[in-house]
C-alpha positions as CSV (number, residue, x, y, z in Angstrom):
1,M,0.0,0.0,0.0
2,R,1.5,3.3,-1.1
3,R,0.7,6.3,1.1
4,L,0.9,10.0,0.4
5,A,1.2,12.3,3.4
6,L,0.4,16.1,3.2
7,D,1.5,18.7,5.7
8,I,-0.7,21.6,4.8
9,G,0.4,25.1,5.7
10,N,-0.8,28.6,4.6
11,K,1.9,29.0,2.0
12,R,3.1,25.5,1.2
13,I,2.1,21.9,1.3
14,G,4.8,19.5,2.2
15,V,4.4,16.1,0.5
16,A,6.0,12.7,1.6
17,I,5.5,9.3,0.1
18,S,5.8,5.9,1.6
19,D,7.7,2.9,0.2
20,L,5.6,0.1,-1.3
21,T,5.2,-1.6,2.1
22,G,3.8,1.6,3.6
23,L,6.3,1.4,6.5
24,F,8.7,4.2,5.6
25,A,8.1,7.7,4.4
26,F,10.4,9.9,2.3
27,P,10.1,13.6,1.3
28,L,8.7,13.9,-2.2
29,T,8.1,17.6,-3.0
30,T,6.7,20.9,-1.8
31,I,3.6,22.5,-3.4
32,L,3.5,26.2,-3.4
33,R,-0.1,27.2,-2.6
34,K,-2.0,29.5,-5.0
35,N,-5.7,28.7,-4.6
36,S,-7.8,25.7,-3.8
37,T,-8.2,24.6,-7.4
38,H,-4.5,24.7,-8.1
39,D,-3.7,22.9,-4.8
40,I,-6.2,20.1,-5.5
41,E,-5.0,19.6,-9.1
42,K,-1.4,19.2,-8.0
43,I,-2.4,16.7,-5.3
44,C,-4.5,14.7,-7.7
45,E,-1.7,14.6,-10.2
46,L,0.6,13.1,-7.5
47,I,-2.0,10.6,-6.5
48,E,-2.4,9.4,-10.1
49,K,1.3,9.4,-11.0
50,E,2.4,7.6,-7.8
51,E,-0.6,5.2,-7.7
52,I,-1.5,6.2,-4.1
53,N,-3.8,4.0,-2.1
54,C,-4.1,6.1,1.0
55,L,-4.0,9.8,1.7
56,L,-2.9,11.2,5.1
57,Y,-2.8,14.9,6.1
58,T,-2.2,17.3,8.9
59,S,-3.0,21.0,8.8
60,D,-1.2,23.6,10.8
61,A,-2.4,26.4,8.4
62,A,-4.3,28.1,11.2
63,D,-1.1,28.3,13.3
64,E,1.0,30.1,10.7
């Protein structure tokens, strides 16, 4: 099971991806936030490209 983890902030979204076992995560990329449509499109592209089975997220946007 491949997992994608998102750390959502006000300006950026940090993205990490797991190995194929789902046990270890590695940094993948950072998405610079523009608007909701852009952000969702970029996340969907990664989900499709990396064949993601599970999406995890945390949001500290309100704290920034």
